[in-house]
SEFIZA-3560 file (N, C-alpha, C; in Angstrom, 3 decimals):
REM SEFIZA-3560
<numar><xx>21.788</xx><yy>-20.647</yy><zz>10.162</zz><atom>N</atom></numar>
<numar><xx>20.838</xx><yy>-19.631</yy><zz>10.376</zz><atom>CA</atom></numar>
<numar><xx>19.368</xx><yy>-20.046</yy><zz>10.274</zz><atom>C</atom></numar>
<numar><xx>18.619</xx><yy>-19.832</yy><zz>11.136</zz><atom>N</atom></numar>
<numar><xx>17.111</xx><yy>-20.383</yy><zz>11.234</zz><atom>CA</atom></numar>
<numar><xx>16.293</xx><yy>-19.774</yy><zz>10.000</zz><atom>C</atom></numar>
<numar><xx>15.712</xx><yy>-20.704</yy><zz>9.547</zz><atom>N</atom></numar>
<numar><xx>14.655</xx><yy>-20.341</yy><zz>8.500</zz><atom>CA</atom></numar>
<numar><xx>13.260</xx><yy>-20.206</yy><zz>8.799</zz><atom>C</atom></numar>
<numar><xx>12.433</xx><yy>-19.426</yy><zz>8.142</zz><atom>N</atom></numar>
<numar><xx>10.929</xx><yy>-19.386</yy><zz>8.242</zz><atom>CA</atom></numar>
<numar><xx>10.278</xx><yy>-20.285</yy><zz>7.312</zz><atom>C</atom></numar>
<numar><xx>9.279</xx><yy>-20.736</yy><zz>7.880</zz><atom>N</atom></numar>
<numar><xx>8.187</xx><yy>-21.641</yy><zz>6.869</zz><atom>CA</atom></numar>
<numar><xx>6.789</xx><yy>-21.441</yy><zz>7.403</zz><atom>C</atom></numar>
<numar><xx>5.831</xx><yy>-21.534</yy><zz>6.676</zz><atom>N</atom></numar>
<numar><xx>4.462</xx><yy>-21.720</yy><zz>6.915</zz><atom>CA</atom></numar>
<numar><xx>4.071</xx><yy>-23.017</yy><zz>7.222</zz><atom>C</atom></numar>
<numar><xx>3.267</xx><yy>-23.216</yy><zz>8.346</zz><atom>N</atom></numar>
<numar><xx>2.716</xx><yy>-24.524</yy><zz>8.559</zz><atom>CA</atom></numar>
<numar><xx>1.183</xx><yy>-24.293</yy><zz>8.720</zz><atom>C</atom></numar>
<numar><xx>0.439</xx><yy>-25.348</yy><zz>8.243</zz><atom>N</atom></numar>
<numar><xx>-0.909</xx><yy>-25.484</yy><zz>8.381</zz><atom>CA</atom></numar>
<numar><xx>-1.467</xx><yy>-26.123</yy><zz>9.470</zz><atom>C</atom></numar>
<numar><xx>-2.363</xx><yy>-25.514</yy><zz>10.301</zz><atom>N</atom></numar>
<numar><xx>-2.874</xx><yy>-26.131</yy><zz>11.444</zz><atom>CA</atom></numar>
<numar><xx>-4.268</xx><yy>-26.949</yy><zz>10.989</zz><atom>C</atom></numar>
<numar><xx>-4.085</xx><yy>-28.218</yy><zz>10.775</zz><atom>N</atom></numar>
<numar><xx>-5.203</xx><yy>-28.992</yy><zz>10.016</zz><atom>CA</atom></numar>
<numar><xx>-6.503</xx><yy>-28.878</yy><zz>10.871</zz><atom>C</atom></numar>
<numar><xx>-6.372</xx><yy>-28.606</yy><zz>12.264</zz><atom>N</atom></numar>
<numar><xx>-7.533</xx><yy>-28.756</yy><zz>12.995</zz><atom>CA</atom></numar>
<numar><xx>-8.346</xx><yy>-27.336</yy><zz>13.008</zz><atom>C</atom></numar>
<numar><xx>-7.558</xx><yy>-26.323</yy><zz>12.468</zz><atom>N</atom></numar>
<numar><xx>-8.465</xx><yy>-25.030</yy><zz>12.126</zz><atom>CA</atom></numar>
<numar><xx>-8.718</xx><yy>-24.790</yy><zz>10.852</zz><atom>C</atom></numar>
<numar><xx>-8.080</xx><yy>-25.438</yy><zz>9.946</zz><atom>N</atom></numar>
<numar><xx>-8.399</xx><yy>-25.400</yy><zz>8.582</zz><atom>CA</atom></numar>
<numar><xx>-9.718</xx><yy>-25.896</yy><zz>8.164</zz><atom>C</atom></numar>
<numar><xx>-10.586</xx><yy>-25.075</yy><zz>7.391</zz><atom>N</atom></numar>
<numar><xx>-11.851</xx><yy>-25.697</yy><zz>7.019</zz><atom>CA</atom></numar>
<numar><xx>-12.110</xx><yy>-24.727</yy><zz>5.692</zz><atom>C</atom></numar>
<numar><xx>-11.575</xx><yy>-25.402</yy><zz>4.575</zz><atom>N</atom></numar>
<numar><xx>-11.813</xx><yy>-24.849</yy><zz>3.067</zz><atom>CA</atom></numar>
<numar><xx>-13.345</xx><yy>-24.402</yy><zz>2.825</zz><atom>C</atom></numar>
<numar><xx>-14.218</xx><yy>-25.298</yy><zz>3.316</zz><atom>N</atom></numar>
<numar><xx>-15.654</xx><yy>-25.130</yy><zz>3.025</zz><atom>CA</atom></numar>
<numar><xx>-16.195</xx><yy>-23.793</yy><zz>3.576</zz><atom>C</atom></numar>
<numar><xx>-15.412</xx><yy>-23.028</yy><zz>4.408</zz><atom>N</atom></numar>
<numar><xx>-15.709</xx><yy>-21.886</yy><zz>5.004</zz><atom>CA</atom></numar>
<numar><xx>-15.152</xx><yy>-20.805</yy><zz>4.009</zz><atom>C</atom></numar>
<numar><xx>-14.212</xx><yy>-21.007</yy><zz>3.150</zz><atom>N</atom></numar>
<numar><xx>-13.766</xx><yy>-20.137</yy><zz>2.021</zz><atom>CA</atom></numar>
<numar><xx>-14.624</xx><yy>-19.842</yy><zz>0.928</zz><atom>C</atom></numar>
<numar><xx>-14.671</xx><yy>-18.891</yy><zz>0.060</zz><atom>N</atom></numar>
<numar><xx>-15.545</xx><yy>-18.651</yy><zz>-0.950</zz><atom>CA</atom></numar>
<numar><xx>-15.408</xx><yy>-20.025</yy><zz>-2.003</zz><atom>C</atom></numar>
<numar><xx>-16.453</xx><yy>-20.521</yy><zz>-2.258</zz><atom>N</atom></numar>
<numar><xx>-16.533</xx><yy>-21.764</yy><zz>-3.148</zz><atom>CA</atom></numar>
<numar><xx>-15.726</xx><yy>-22.817</yy><zz>-2.850</zz><atom>C</atom></numar>
<numar><xx>-15.187</xx><yy>-23.038</yy><zz>-1.655</zz><atom>N</atom></numar>
<numar><xx>-14.307</xx><yy>-24.026</yy><zz>-1.218</zz><atom>CA</atom></numar>
<numar><xx>-12.811</xx><yy>-23.830</yy><zz>-1.592</zz><atom>C</atom></numar>
<numar><xx>-12.533</xx><yy>-22.833</yy><zz>-2.254</zz><atom>N</atom></numar>
<numar><xx>-11.149</xx><yy>-22.485</yy><zz>-2.658</zz><atom>CA</atom></numar>
<numar><xx>-10.471</xx><yy>-21.632</yy><zz>-1.564</zz><atom>C</atom></numar>
<numar><xx>-9.349</xx><yy>-22.279</yy><zz>-1.159</zz><atom>N</atom></numar>
<numar><xx>-8.759</xx><yy>-21.477</yy><zz>0.188</zz><atom>CA</atom></numar>
<numar><xx>-8.116</xx><yy>-20.228</yy><zz>-0.385</zz><atom>C</atom></numar>
<numar><xx>-8.418</xx><yy>-19.242</yy><zz>0.543</zz><atom>N</atom></numar>
<numar><xx>-7.941</xx><yy>-17.862</yy><zz>0.235</zz><atom>CA</atom></numar>
<numar><xx>-6.291</xx><yy>-18.007</yy><zz>0.304</zz><atom>C</atom></numar>
<numar><xx>-5.658</xx><yy>-18.621</yy><zz>1.184</zz><atom>N</atom></numar>
<numar><xx>-4.330</xx><yy>-18.587</yy><zz>1.419</zz><atom>CA</atom></numar>
<numar><xx>-3.666</xx><yy>-19.179</yy><zz>0.169</zz><atom>C</atom></numar>
<numar><xx>-4.160</xx><yy>-20.083</yy><zz>-0.605</zz><atom>N</atom></numar>
<numar><xx>-3.756</xx><yy>-20.796</yy><zz>-1.604</zz><atom>CA</atom></numar>
<numar><xx>-3.666</xx><yy>-19.620</yy><zz>-2.707</zz><atom>C</atom></numar>
<numar><xx>-4.664</xx><yy>-18.988</yy><zz>-2.936</zz><atom>N</atom></numar>
<numar><xx>-4.916</xx><yy>-17.696</yy><zz>-3.931</zz><atom>CA</atom></numar>
<numar><xx>-3.761</xx><yy>-16.696</yy><zz>-3.622</zz><atom>C</atom></numar>
<numar><xx>-3.488</xx><yy>-16.372</yy><zz>-2.383</zz><atom>N</atom></numar>
<numar><xx>-2.415</xx><yy>-15.387</yy><zz>-1.918</zz><atom>CA</atom></numar>
<numar><xx>-1.107</xx><yy>-15.823</yy><zz>-2.045</zz><atom>C</atom></numar>
<numar><xx>-0.738</xx><yy>-17.156</yy><zz>-2.047</zz><atom>N</atom></numar>
<numar><xx>0.560</xx><yy>-17.528</yy><zz>-2.103</zz><atom>CA</atom></numar>
<numar><xx>1.253</xx><yy>-16.957</yy><zz>-3.391</zz><atom>C</atom></numar>
<numar><xx>1.943</xx><yy>-15.882</yy><zz>-3.337</zz><atom>N</atom></numar>
<numar><xx>2.776</xx><yy>-15.397</yy><zz>-4.543</zz><atom>CA</atom></numar>
<numar><xx>3.690</xx><yy>-16.390</yy><zz>-5.254</zz><atom>C</atom></numar>
<numar><xx>4.149</xx><yy>-17.205</yy><zz>-4.419</zz><atom>N</atom></numar>
<numar><xx>5.183</xx><yy>-18.149</yy><zz>-4.803</zz><atom>CA</atom></numar>
<numar><xx>4.465</xx><yy>-19.592</yy><zz>-5.293</zz><atom>C</atom></numar>
<numar><xx>3.254</xx><yy>-19.562</yy><zz>-5.294</zz><atom>N</atom></numar>
<numar><xx>2.475</xx><yy>-20.675</yy><zz>-5.715</zz><atom>CA</atom></numar>
<numar><xx>2.960</xx><yy>-22.136</yy><zz>-5.086</zz><atom>C</atom></numar>
<numar><xx>3.375</xx><yy>-22.019</yy><zz>-3.865</zz><atom>N</atom></numar>
<numar><xx>3.881</xx><yy>-23.298</yy><zz>-3.069</zz><atom>CA</atom></numar>
<numar><xx>2.817</xx><yy>-23.909</yy><zz>-2.183</zz><atom>C</atom></numar>
<numar><xx>1.837</xx><yy>-23.268</yy><zz>-1.985</zz><atom>N</atom></numar>
<numar><xx>0.768</xx><yy>-23.584</yy><zz>-1.273</zz><atom>CA</atom></numar>
<numar><xx>-0.246</xx><yy>-24.228</yy><zz>-2.265</zz><atom>C</atom></numar>
<numar><xx>-0.825</xx><yy>-25.593</yy><zz>-2.227</zz><atom>N</atom></numar>
<numar><xx>-1.673</xx><yy>-26.064</yy><zz>-3.314</zz><atom>CA</atom></numar>
<numar><xx>-2.881</xx><yy>-26.721</yy><zz>-2.544</zz><atom>C</atom></numar>
<numar><xx>-3.966</xx><yy>-26.666</yy><zz>-3.430</zz><atom>N</atom></numar>
<numar><xx>-5.188</xx><yy>-27.287</yy><zz>-3.038</zz><atom>CA</atom></numar>
<numar><xx>-5.437</xx><yy>-28.286</yy><zz>-4.209</zz><atom>C</atom></numar>
<numar><xx>-5.713</xx><yy>-29.486</yy><zz>-3.997</zz><atom>N</atom></numar>
<numar><xx>-5.892</xx><yy>-30.440</yy><zz>-5.116</zz><atom>CA</atom></numar>
<numar><xx>-7.259</xx><yy>-30.159</yy><zz>-5.887</zz><atom>C</atom></numar>
<numar><xx>-8.168</xx><yy>-29.872</yy><zz>-4.950</zz><atom>N</atom></numar>
<numar><xx>-9.682</xx><yy>-29.564</yy><zz>-5.474</zz><atom>CA</atom></numar>
<numar><xx>-10.346</xx><yy>-28.554</yy><zz>-4.397</zz><atom>C</atom></numar>
<numar><xx>-11.389</xx><yy>-27.765</yy><zz>-4.936</zz><atom>N</atom></numar>
<numar><xx>-12.181</xx><yy>-27.169</yy><zz>-3.923</zz><atom>CA</atom></numar>
<numar><xx>-12.621</xx><yy>-28.101</yy><zz>-2.807</zz><atom>C</atom></numar>
<numar><xx>-12.632</xx><yy>-27.322</yy><zz>-1.472</zz><atom>N</atom></numar>
<numar><xx>-13.074</xx><yy>-27.971</yy><zz>-0.527</zz><atom>CA</atom></numar>
<numar><xx>-12.094</xx><yy>-28.912</yy><zz>0.127</zz><atom>C</atom></numar>
<numar><xx>-10.963</xx><yy>-29.172</yy><zz>-0.388</zz><atom>N</atom></numar>
<numar><xx>-9.932</xx><yy>-29.998</yy><zz>0.266</zz><atom>CA</atom></numar>
<numar><xx>-8.799</xx><yy>-29.094</yy><zz>0.845</zz><atom>C</atom></numar>
<numar><xx>-8.235</xx><yy>-29.683</yy><zz>2.012</zz><atom>N</atom></numar>
<numar><xx>-7.370</xx><yy>-28.903</yy><zz>2.840</zz><atom>CA</atom></numar>
<numar><xx>-6.081</xx><yy>-28.708</yy><zz>1.959</zz><atom>C</atom></numar>
<numar><xx>-5.468</xx><yy>-27.350</yy><zz>1.883</zz><atom>N</atom></numar>
<numar><xx>-4.351</xx><yy>-27.208</yy><zz>1.200</zz><atom>CA</atom></numar>
<numar><xx>-3.027</xx><yy>-27.855</yy><zz>1.788</zz><atom>C</atom></numar>
<numar><xx>-2.014</xx><yy>-28.331</yy><zz>0.985</zz><atom>N</atom></numar>
<numar><xx>-0.882</xx><yy>-28.805</yy><zz>1.259</zz><atom>CA</atom></numar>
<numar><xx>0.297</xx><yy>-27.798</yy><zz>0.772</zz><atom>C</atom></numar>
<numar><xx>1.344</xx><yy>-27.897</yy><zz>1.520</zz><atom>N</atom></numar>
<numar><xx>2.608</xx><yy>-27.202</yy><zz>1.146</zz><atom>CA</atom></numar>
<numar><xx>3.680</xx><yy>-28.270</yy><zz>1.264</zz><atom>C</atom></numar>
<numar><xx>4.781</xx><yy>-27.869</yy><zz>0.716</zz><atom>N</atom></numar>
<numar><xx>5.975</xx><yy>-28.599</yy><zz>0.828</zz><atom>CA</atom></numar>
<numar><xx>6.929</xx><yy>-27.496</yy><zz>1.724</zz><atom>C</atom></numar>
<numar><xx>7.089</xx><yy>-27.881</yy><zz>3.021</zz><atom>N</atom></numar>
<numar><xx>7.735</xx><yy>-26.840</yy><zz>3.918</zz><atom>CA</atom></numar>
<numar><xx>9.310</xx><yy>-26.697</yy><zz>3.466</zz><atom>C</atom></numar>
<numar><xx>9.816</xx><yy>-27.455</yy><zz>2.864</zz><atom>N</atom></numar>
<numar><xx>11.153</xx><yy>-27.335</yy><zz>2.488</zz><atom>CA</atom></numar>
<numar><xx>11.465</xx><yy>-26.380</yy><zz>1.340</zz><atom>C</atom></numar>
<numar><xx>10.390</xx><yy>-25.883</yy><zz>0.511</zz><atom>N</atom></numar>
<numar><xx>10.518</xx><yy>-24.831</yy><zz>-0.435</zz><atom>CA</atom></numar>
<numar><xx>9.809</xx><yy>-23.453</yy><zz>0.109</zz><atom>C</atom></numar>
<numar><xx>8.989</xx><yy>-23.622</yy><zz>1.183</zz><atom>N</atom></numar>
<numar><xx>8.381</xx><yy>-22.504</yy><zz>1.630</zz><atom>CA</atom></numar>
<numar><xx>9.462</xx><yy>-21.426</yy><zz>1.989</zz><atom>C</atom></numar>
<numar><xx>9.146</xx><yy>-19.959</yy><zz>1.717</zz><atom>N</atom></numar>
<numar><xx>10.055</xx><yy>-18.904</yy><zz>1.694</zz><atom>CA</atom></numar>
<numar><xx>9.708</xx><yy>-18.133</yy><zz>3.051</zz><atom>C</atom></numar>
<numar><xx>8.456</xx><yy>-18.473</yy><zz>3.714</zz><atom>N</atom></numar>
<numar><xx>8.042</xx><yy>-17.889</yy><zz>4.849</zz><atom>CA</atom></numar>
<numar><xx>7.893</xx><yy>-16.436</yy><zz>4.584</zz><atom>C</atom></numar>
<numar><xx>7.179</xx><yy>-16.064</yy><zz>3.616</zz><atom>N</atom></numar>
<numar><xx>6.970</xx><yy>-14.414</yy><zz>3.381</zz><atom>CA</atom></numar>
<numar><xx>5.617</xx><yy>-14.153</yy><zz>4.129</zz><atom>C</atom></numar>
<numar><xx>4.709</xx><yy>-15.119</yy><zz>4.337</zz><atom>N</atom></numar>
<numar><xx>3.603</xx><yy>-14.751</yy><zz>5.281</zz><atom>CA</atom></numar>
<numar><xx>2.315</xx><yy>-14.331</yy><zz>4.542</zz><atom>C</atom></numar>
<numar><xx>2.346</xx><yy>-14.368</yy><zz>3.179</zz><atom>N</atom></numar>
<numar><xx>1.261</xx><yy>-14.089</yy><zz>2.351</zz><atom>CA</atom></numar>
<numar><xx>0.027</xx><yy>-15.012</yy><zz>2.678</zz><atom>C</atom></numar>
<numar><xx>0.305</xx><yy>-16.130</yy><zz>2.851</zz><atom>N</atom></numar>
<numar><xx>-0.816</xx><yy>-17.025</yy><zz>3.087</zz><atom>CA</atom></numar>
<numar><xx>-1.441</xx><yy>-16.834</yy><zz>4.575</zz><atom>C</atom></numar>
<numar><xx>-0.462</xx><yy>-16.571</yy><zz>5.513</zz><atom>N</atom></numar>
<numar><xx>-0.984</xx><yy>-16.276</yy><zz>6.986</zz><atom>CA</atom></numar>
<numar><xx>-1.843</xx><yy>-15.210</yy><zz>6.937</zz><atom>C</atom></numar>
<numar><xx>-1.525</xx><yy>-14.041</yy><zz>6.303</zz><atom>N</atom></numar>
<numar><xx>-2.343</xx><yy>-12.708</yy><zz>6.151</zz><atom>CA</atom></numar>
<numar><xx>-3.802</xx><yy>-13.036</yy><zz>5.505</zz><atom>C</atom></numar>
<numar><xx>-3.753</xx><yy>-14.059</yy><zz>4.510</zz><atom>N</atom></numar>
<numar><xx>-4.994</xx><yy>-14.275</yy><zz>3.660</zz><atom>CA</atom></numar>
<numar><xx>-5.995</xx><yy>-15.209</yy><zz>4.419</zz><atom>C</atom></numar>
<numar><xx>-5.390</xx><yy>-16.037</yy><zz>5.173</zz><atom>N</atom></numar>
<numar><xx>-6.343</xx><yy>-17.034</yy><zz>5.847</zz><atom>CA</atom></numar>
<numar><xx>-7.335</xx><yy>-16.394</yy><zz>6.838</zz><atom>C</atom></numar>
<numar><xx>-8.513</xx><yy>-16.432</yy><zz>6.424</zz><atom>N</atom></numar>
<numar><xx>-9.562</xx><yy>-15.719</yy><zz>7.545</zz><atom>CA</atom></numar>
<numar><xx>-9.736</xx><yy>-16.643</yy><zz>8.815</zz><atom>C</atom></numar>
<numar><xx>-9.247</xx><yy>-17.814</yy><zz>8.851</zz><atom>N</atom></numar>
<numar><xx>-9.455</xx><yy>-18.812</yy><zz>9.977</zz><atom>CA</atom></numar>
<numar><xx>-8.162</xx><yy>-18.828</yy><zz>10.882</zz><atom>C</atom></numar>
<numar><xx>-7.175</xx><yy>-18.057</yy><zz>10.408</zz><atom>N</atom></numar>
<numar><xx>-5.981</xx><yy>-18.137</yy><zz>11.066</zz><atom>CA</atom></numar>
<numar><xx>-5.306</xx><yy>-19.560</yy><zz>11.384</zz><atom>C</atom></numar>
<numar><xx>-5.461</xx><yy>-20.300</yy><zz>10.337</zz><atom>N</atom></numar>
<numar><xx>-5.062</xx><yy>-21.770</yy><zz>10.232</zz><atom>CA</atom></numar>
<numar><xx>-3.641</xx><yy>-21.888</yy><zz>9.863</zz><atom>C</atom></numar>
<numar><xx>-2.999</xx><yy>-20.862</yy><zz>9.492</zz><atom>N</atom></numar>
<numar><xx>-1.621</xx><yy>-20.940</yy><zz>8.975</zz><atom>CA</atom></numar>
<numar><xx>-0.728</xx><yy>-19.933</yy><zz>9.828</zz><atom>C</atom></numar>
<numar><xx>0.376</xx><yy>-20.298</yy><zz>10.117</zz><atom>N</atom></numar>
<numar><xx>1.326</xx><yy>-19.549</yy><zz>10.979</zz><atom>CA</atom></numar>
<numar><xx>2.821</xx><yy>-19.827</yy><zz>10.428</zz><atom>C</atom></numar>
<numar><xx>3.607</xx><yy>-18.828</yy><zz>10.668</zz><atom>N</atom></numar>
<numar><xx>5.029</xx><yy>-18.845</yy><zz>10.226</zz><atom>CA</atom></numar>
<numar><xx>5.718</xx><yy>-19.346</yy><zz>11.392</zz><atom>C</atom></numar>
<numar><xx>6.519</xx><yy>-20.357</yy><zz>11.315</zz><atom>N</atom></numar>
<numar><xx>7.500</xx><yy>-20.893</yy><zz>12.365</zz><atom>CA</atom></numar>
<numar><xx>8.945</xx><yy>-20.797</yy><zz>12.036</zz><atom>C</atom></numar>
<numar><xx>9.784</xx><yy>-20.620</yy><zz>13.055</zz><atom>N</atom></numar>
<numar><xx>11.268</xx><yy>-20.522</yy><zz>12.740</zz><atom>CA</atom></numar>
<numar><xx>11.708</xx><yy>-21.943</yy><zz>12.980</zz><atom>C</atom></numar>
<numar><xx>12.558</xx><yy>-22.550</yy><zz>11.963</zz><atom>N</atom></numar>
<numar><xx>13.042</xx><yy>-23.790</yy><zz>12.184</zz><atom>CA</atom></numar>
<numar><xx>14.666</xx><yy>-23.661</yy><zz>12.555</zz><atom>C</atom></numar>
//
């Protein structure tokens, strides 16, 4: 059965455009799977644990995250 997961498009991701450099998508991830080491750094995730809920996709103002089916 195909699974869904979120992927960050690093060409579109610019945390400096988020409030205080804190990624809006990281704040929206209800499962706390998307992480940002420090403000203004690009968020990272472990795709093997992503549940593909889409909270981060809806929160990203730059549309830098998308859900893909694997």
